[in-house]
C-alpha positions in Angstrom: 30.7 -106.8 -71.2 27.8 -105.5 -73.2 28.9 -103.1 -76.0 25.7 -102.6 -78.0 22.2 -102.3 -76.5 19.2 -104.1 -77.9 18.1 -100.8 -79.7 21.4 -100.8 -81.6 23.0 -97.9 -79.7 26.3 -98.4 -78.0 26.6 -98.5 -74.2 28.1 -95.6 -72.4 31.3 -97.6 -71.5 31.9 -98.5 -75.2 31.0 -95.0 -76.6 33.1 -93.3 -74.0 36.3 -95.2 -74.9 35.8 -94.6 -78.7 34.9 -90.9 -78.1 38.0 -90.2 -75.9 40.3 -92.0 -78.4 39.0 -90.0 -81.4 39.4 -86.7 -79.5 43.0 -87.6 -78.6 42.4 -87.7 -74.8 45.7 -88.6 -73.0 44.6 -87.9 -69.4 41.3 -88.7 -67.7 40.5 -86.9 -64.4 37.4 -88.1 -62.7 35.7 -89.1 -59.5 36.9 -92.3 -57.8 33.4 -93.8 -58.1 34.5 -94.7 -61.6 37.6 -96.5 -60.4 35.9 -99.9 -60.7 35.2 -99.2 -64.4 38.8 -98.6 -65.4 39.6 -102.3 -66.1 36.7 -102.5 -68.5 37.9 -99.4 -70.4 41.5 -100.7 -70.5 40.3 -104.0 -72.0 38.6 -102.0 -74.8 41.6 -99.8 -75.5 43.8 -102.9 -75.7 41.3 -104.7 -77.9 41.5 -101.9 -80.4 45.2 -101.6 -80.1 44.9 -98.0 -78.7 47.1 -96.4 -76.1 45.5 -96.4 -72.6 45.2 -92.9 -71.2 46.6 -91.9 -67.8 43.9 -91.9 -65.1 43.7 -89.6 -62.2 40.8 -90.5 -59.8 39.8 -87.8 -57.4 38.1 -88.3 -54.0 34.4 -87.9 -53.9 33.2 -84.4 -52.7 30.4 -84.6 -50.2 28.3 -82.0 -48.4 28.5 -81.3 -44.7 26.4 -84.4 -44.0 28.8 -86.6 -46.0 26.2 -87.1 -48.7 27.0 -86.6 -52.4 26.5 -83.1 -53.6 23.2 -82.5 -55.4 21.1 -79.7 -56.9 19.0 -79.8 -53.7 22.1 -78.7 -51.7 22.3 -75.5 -53.7 26.0 -75.7 -54.5 26.4 -78.5 -56.9 27.5 -76.3 -59.8 29.8 -73.3 -60.5 26.8 -71.3 -61.5 25.0 -72.1 -58.2 27.9 -70.7 -56.3 28.1 -67.5 -58.4 24.4 -66.9 -57.6 25.3 -67.0 -53.9 27.5 -63.9 -54.4 30.8 -65.8 -54.5 33.8 -64.7 -56.6 35.0 -67.0 -59.4 38.6 -66.7 -58.1 37.6 -67.8 -54.6 35.5 -70.7 -55.9 38.5 -72.0 -57.9 40.9 -71.6 -55.0 38.6 -73.4 -52.6 37.7 -76.3 -54.9 41.4 -76.8 -55.8 42.1 -77.5 -52.2 39.4 -80.1 -51.8 41.2 -83.4 -51.2 44.6 -81.7 -51.6 46.8 -79.1 -49.9 50.3 -77.8 -50.3 53.0 -78.9 -47.8 52.9 -75.5 -46.0 49.1 -75.6 -45.8 48.8 -72.2 -47.4 45.2 -71.6 -48.4 44.9 -68.3 -50.4 46.5 -68.8 -53.8 46.1 -67.4 -57.3 45.4 -69.7 -60.2 49.0 -69.5 -61.3 50.2 -70.5 -57.9 47.8 -73.4 -57.8 49.0 -74.6 -61.2 52.6 -74.3 -60.1 52.2 -76.0 -56.7 49.6 -78.7 -57.5 50.8 -82.3 -57.2 48.2 -85.0 -58.1 50.2 -87.6 -56.3 49.3 -85.9 -53.0 45.5 -86.1 -53.5 43.8 -87.7 -50.5 42.0 -91.0 -51.0 39.2 -90.2 -48.6 36.2 -88.1 -49.6 36.5 -84.3 -49.3 33.8 -82.4 -47.5 32.5 -79.3 -49.2 32.3 -76.8 -46.3 30.2 -73.8 -47.2 31.4 -71.9 -44.1 35.0 -72.4 -45.2 34.2 -71.2 -48.7 32.4 -68.1 -47.4 35.4 -67.3 -45.2 37.8 -67.7 -48.2 35.5 -65.5 -50.3 35.6 -62.8 -47.6 39.3 -62.8 -47.7 39.2 -62.3 -51.5 36.8 -59.5 -51.1 39.0 -57.7 -48.6 42.0 -58.0 -50.9 40.1 -56.8 -54.0 41.1 -53.5 -55.7 38.7 -50.9 -54.4 37.4 -49.9 -57.8 36.8 -53.5 -58.9 35.0 -54.2 -55.5 32.9 -51.0 -55.8 31.8 -51.9 -59.3 30.4 -55.3 -58.1 28.9 -53.9 -54.8 27.3 -50.8 -56.2 24.3 -52.5 -58.0 23.4 -54.4 -54.8 23.8 -51.3 -52.6 21.6 -49.2 -54.9 18.8 -51.8 -54.6 19.2 -52.0 -50.8 19.7 -48.3 -49.7 18.0 -45.3 -51.2 18.2 -42.9 -48.2 22.0 -42.5 -48.1 23.5 -40.7 -51.1 27.2 -41.7 -50.4 27.2 -45.2 -51.9 31.0 -45.3 -51.9 31.0 -44.9 -48.1 28.4 -47.6 -47.7 30.6 -49.9 -49.9 33.7 -49.1 -47.8 31.7 -49.9 -44.7 30.6 -53.3 -46.0 33.9 -54.4 -47.6 35.5 -55.6 -44.4 32.3 -57.0 -42.9 30.9 -59.3 -45.6 31.8 -62.8 -46.8 29.8 -62.7 -50.0 28.2 -59.9 -52.0 24.8 -61.3 -51.1 25.5 -60.4 -47.5 25.2 -56.7 -48.4 21.4 -56.3 -48.1 21.4 -57.9 -44.6 24.3 -55.8 -43.4 23.2 -52.4 -44.8 19.4 -52.9 -44.8 19.0 -51.0 -41.5 20.0 -47.7 -43.3 16.8 -47.9 -45.3 14.6 -48.9 -42.4 15.1 -49.8 -38.7 14.1 -53.4 -38.2 12.1 -54.5 -35.2 14.5 -55.3 -32.4 14.6 -56.4 -28.8 15.9 -54.0 -26.2 18.2 -56.7 -25.0 20.6 -55.6 -27.7 21.4 -52.6 -25.4 22.7 -55.0 -22.8 26.4 -55.9 -23.0 28.0 -57.5 -19.9 31.6 -56.9 -21.0 30.9 -53.2 -21.7 28.7 -53.0 -18.6 25.8 -51.5 -20.5 22.1 -52.1 -19.8 18.9 -50.9 -21.5 18.4 -48.5 -18.6 21.9 -47.0 -18.9 21.5 -46.8 -22.7 18.3 -44.8 -22.2 20.1 -42.4 -20.0 22.9 -42.0 -22.5 20.6 -41.5 -25.5 18.6 -38.8 -23.6 21.9 -36.9 -23.0 23.1 -37.3 -26.5 19.9 -36.3 -28.3 20.0 -32.5 -27.5 23.7 -32.4 -28.3 23.1 -33.9 -31.8 20.0 -31.8 -32.4 22.0 -28.6 -32.1 25.2 -29.8 -33.8 25.8 -28.6 -37.3 28.9 -30.4 -38.5 28.0 -34.1 -39.3 31.4 -35.1 -40.6 32.9 -38.2 -39.0 35.8 -36.4 -37.3 33.7 -33.6 -35.9 31.1 -36.1 -34.6 33.8 -38.2 -33.0 35.3 -35.2 -31.2 31.8 -34.3 -30.0 30.8 -37.7 -28.7 34.2 -39.2 -27.6 33.0 -39.2 -24.0 29.8 -41.2 -24.8 30.0 -45.0 -25.0 28.9 -46.5 -28.3 29.2 -50.0 -29.8 27.7 -50.3 -33.4 28.3 -52.3 -36.6 30.1 -49.5 -38.3 31.1 -47.0 -35.6 28.6 -44.6 -34.1 30.0 -41.5 -35.7 30.3 -43.1 -39.1 26.7 -44.2 -39.0 25.5 -40.7 -37.9 27.5 -39.1 -40.7 25.9 -41.4 -43.4 22.4 -41.0 -42.0 22.6 -37.3 -41.6 21.3 -35.1 -38.7 17.5 -35.4 -39.4 17.4 -39.2 -39.8 19.8 -39.7 -36.9 17.8 -37.5 -34.5 14.5 -39.2 -35.7 16.0 -42.7 -35.0 17.4 -41.7 -31.6 14.0 -40.3 -30.5 12.3 -43.5 -31.6 14.9 -45.5 -29.6 14.2 -43.4 -26.5 10.5 -44.0 -26.8 11.0 -47.7 -27.3 13.2 -47.9 -24.2 10.8 -45.9 -22.1 8.0 -48.2 -23.0 9.8 -51.5 -22.5 12.3 -50.8 -19.7 10.8 -52.2 -16.4 
């Protein structure tokens, strides 16, 4: 085993053992790709007469394609995940369950609970797959369980950049809380408040609800004059007014009308009617 390189510097394996000993390292937790190096380290410890630390080798973490995580994948570091709008607590919770799980398969746990229940002897030997979809789901659960004030503090800066036409930012935050998995989902979810995106009239068709673009056009034409002459745009008043009309929307028809206000709501309904009249065949 080579200890000193030709340039006089120690090799990594040699320096690593000396460094750990001088720092008083008693336990080494690392990936199982270093398992084959352990005998070399042990020989060095024994040669120096030092106590060999306890090793815990964890399974390799791979991406969804079973390849080793890399910078290219976008989630190889804690900072990468934070930039994706994920909460630190959710990241820790998810990573702690990679290659290990409690006997009752409970998934949402605080750091204290993880510390109390973790058992390194039950770590799987096979590689663990880093499933971004699963992490997003877990993060969504954490968001929904957040204290409203703490959630609003994190959501507000993103909402302010996304929506300027709606003054009630708290209502927008409440609307998003149960519908997002990461804070970076907010612009896509609430962006339509700022500007109606281009859309296909097929969105008016819903087989289960028995709606079609033609039927939707008829309903909108009937609703328009009612909303134009109505003065109370509170959610309860709008609901009582429109309870007999069918509506299926991301946040509830009356809630969206309330947030947009009468002028913007009427303008958008008129535009929808014009679009349907042009494209309905």
